[in-house]
N, C-alpha and C positions, 0 to 999 in steps of 0.2 A: 697186207691187208690195208695198212695206211697209206701205201703208195698209189694205190688204186684209185684213191679220191682226193688228191691234193688240193682241188678246188672247192670241196664241200667244207665250207666255214662252219656250219652247223654241227656237222660230225665232230670236227675238230673242237668244238667248243663243249659238246657234250662228252667227249673224250677227256678233256682237261679238267671239266667239273666233276667227273666220276673219279678221275686220279686224285683230285683235290680231296674228295669225300674220304676216299679210302686211305689217304695219308692223314688226315685229321683223325679218322677213326682209329688208325695205329698209333698216333701220337697222344692221343687223349688219356690212356692209361698211364703213361709216362708222366704226362703233366700232372696227373692226380697223385700218383704214388710218391713222386720225388719230394713234394713238399711235406708229405706225411712222414716219410722216413727220415 
């Protein structure tokens, strides 16, 4: 799917921002729990 639009910068930016949001959402519980434990 990504190879079909290598020139589409907007799609790449949206994809990377979505990936960053998912990573931040997954890292948030760890960052909260570790200092408390």
